[in-house]
C-alpha beads as a LAMMPS data file, in Angstrom:
LAMMPS data file: protein, C-alpha beads

106 atoms
105 bonds

1 atom types
1 bond types

-500.0 500.0 xlo xhi
-500.0 500.0 ylo yhi
-500.0 500.0 zlo zhi

Masses

1 110.0

Atoms # bond

1 1 1 -29.215 41.826 423.932
2 1 1 -26.909 42.034 420.900
3 1 1 -24.549 39.492 419.490
4 1 1 -20.795 39.806 419.538
5 1 1 -18.948 37.298 417.407
6 1 1 -15.315 37.301 416.368
7 1 1 -12.850 34.866 414.884
8 1 1 -9.811 34.825 417.120
9 1 1 -6.723 32.655 417.097
10 1 1 -8.526 30.165 419.322
11 1 1 -11.698 30.096 417.231
12 1 1 -15.080 31.754 416.966
13 1 1 -15.870 33.550 420.196
14 1 1 -19.589 34.194 420.535
15 1 1 -21.651 35.848 423.216
16 1 1 -25.368 35.631 422.549
17 1 1 -28.123 37.615 424.182
18 1 1 -31.245 35.875 425.404
19 1 1 -32.901 36.303 422.011
20 1 1 -30.181 34.322 420.215
21 1 1 -29.358 31.536 422.646
22 1 1 -27.522 28.814 420.730
23 1 1 -25.933 25.801 422.381
24 1 1 -23.162 24.352 420.231
25 1 1 -20.805 21.393 420.515
26 1 1 -17.079 22.042 420.781
27 1 1 -16.542 20.257 417.459
28 1 1 -19.196 22.446 415.879
29 1 1 -17.393 25.580 417.039
30 1 1 -14.148 24.274 415.536
31 1 1 -15.836 23.593 412.195
32 1 1 -17.429 27.047 412.167
33 1 1 -14.093 28.627 413.041
34 1 1 -12.509 26.963 410.024
35 1 1 -15.406 28.012 407.781
36 1 1 -15.216 31.591 409.117
37 1 1 -11.508 31.815 408.367
38 1 1 -11.822 30.315 404.883
39 1 1 -14.911 32.277 403.808
40 1 1 -16.169 35.159 405.928
41 1 1 -17.360 35.838 409.437
42 1 1 -20.748 36.910 408.075
43 1 1 -21.221 33.555 406.338
44 1 1 -20.221 31.651 409.503
45 1 1 -22.734 33.644 411.562
46 1 1 -25.470 32.890 409.044
47 1 1 -24.605 29.197 409.296
48 1 1 -24.928 29.369 413.092
49 1 1 -28.465 30.706 412.776
50 1 1 -29.486 28.152 410.148
51 1 1 -27.794 25.248 411.950
52 1 1 -29.692 26.200 415.097
53 1 1 -32.962 25.943 413.140
54 1 1 -31.951 22.499 411.840
55 1 1 -31.077 21.440 415.395
56 1 1 -34.477 22.583 416.676
57 1 1 -36.236 20.794 413.817
58 1 1 -34.674 17.491 414.905
59 1 1 -35.553 18.338 418.539
60 1 1 -31.874 18.615 419.463
61 1 1 -30.524 20.693 422.298
62 1 1 -27.046 21.389 420.893
63 1 1 -25.958 22.321 417.356
64 1 1 -23.769 19.514 416.059
65 1 1 -21.278 19.171 413.215
66 1 1 -23.964 17.319 411.239
67 1 1 -26.302 20.323 411.575
68 1 1 -23.539 22.581 410.284
69 1 1 -22.722 20.215 407.415
70 1 1 -26.383 20.198 406.422
71 1 1 -26.671 23.977 406.165
72 1 1 -23.209 24.268 404.577
73 1 1 -24.443 22.023 401.770
74 1 1 -27.606 24.128 401.323
75 1 1 -26.160 27.650 401.431
76 1 1 -23.170 28.642 399.328
77 1 1 -20.540 31.167 400.294
78 1 1 -19.403 33.741 397.733
79 1 1 -16.541 31.655 396.331
80 1 1 -18.569 28.462 395.933
81 1 1 -21.455 30.444 394.447
82 1 1 -19.181 32.001 391.818
83 1 1 -17.658 28.621 391.043
84 1 1 -21.141 27.122 390.611
85 1 1 -22.190 29.904 388.232
86 1 1 -19.061 29.443 386.108
87 1 1 -19.502 25.684 386.017
88 1 1 -23.148 25.769 384.971
89 1 1 -23.298 29.020 383.001
90 1 1 -24.240 27.215 379.795
91 1 1 -27.435 25.970 381.437
92 1 1 -28.753 29.334 382.614
93 1 1 -31.422 31.300 380.827
94 1 1 -29.224 34.329 380.047
95 1 1 -27.035 32.055 377.940
96 1 1 -30.038 31.263 375.710
97 1 1 -30.404 34.971 374.924
98 1 1 -26.828 35.075 373.595
99 1 1 -27.496 31.990 371.448
100 1 1 -30.695 33.541 370.024
101 1 1 -28.851 36.763 369.128
102 1 1 -26.074 34.774 367.468
103 1 1 -28.654 32.918 365.374
104 1 1 -30.316 36.232 364.360
105 1 1 -26.984 37.670 363.213
106 1 1 -26.143 34.595 361.125

Bonds

1 1 1 2
2 1 2 3
3 1 3 4
4 1 4 5
5 1 5 6
6 1 6 7
7 1 7 8
8 1 8 9
9 1 9 10
10 1 10 11
11 1 11 12
12 1 12 13
13 1 13 14
14 1 14 15
15 1 15 16
16 1 16 17
17 1 17 18
18 1 18 19
19 1 19 20
20 1 20 21
21 1 21 22
22 1 22 23
23 1 23 24
24 1 24 25
25 1 25 26
26 1 26 27
27 1 27 28
28 1 28 29
29 1 29 30
30 1 30 31
31 1 31 32
32 1 32 33
33 1 33 34
34 1 34 35
35 1 35 36
36 1 36 37
37 1 37 38
38 1 38 39
39 1 39 40
40 1 40 41
41 1 41 42
42 1 42 43
43 1 43 44
44 1 44 45
45 1 45 46
46 1 46 47
47 1 47 48
48 1 48 49
49 1 49 50
50 1 50 51
51 1 51 52
52 1 52 53
53 1 53 54
54 1 54 55
55 1 55 56
56 1 56 57
57 1 57 58
58 1 58 59
59 1 59 60
60 1 60 61
61 1 61 62
62 1 62 63
63 1 63 64
64 1 64 65
65 1 65 66
66 1 66 67
67 1 67 68
68 1 68 69
69 1 69 70
70 1 70 71
71 1 71 72
72 1 72 73
73 1 73 74
74 1 74 75
75 1 75 76
76 1 76 77
77 1 77 78
78 1 78 79
79 1 79 80
80 1 80 81
81 1 81 82
82 1 82 83
83 1 83 84
84 1 84 85
85 1 85 86
86 1 86 87
87 1 87 88
88 1 88 89
89 1 89 90
90 1 90 91
91 1 91 92
92 1 92 93
93 1 93 94
94 1 94 95
95 1 95 96
96 1 96 97
97 1 97 98
98 1 98 99
99 1 99 100
100 1 100 101
101 1 101 102
102 1 102 103
103 1 103 104
104 1 104 105
105 1 105 106
């Protein structure tokens, strides 16, 4: 009843127990394989779960590339998350604390 997932040379190989039955298109598996290689296997597995929820929400029977794209845009991997934080660090609340301290010192 467990899940065994690995990224092999041919792609993500997944065997799901009855509790985690996910039907996925061949193209979807290829996209997830690429994501798993470029980010992490853990992130790819999380996308599978979320994409399956998106598929069910639209009453689909098979996770498609569009489902994967949707969740990929909603959930950041570690690298994209770090990049986002660096890009927008001036707009976060902790930056205001530094500015207030600088004003107090002046």
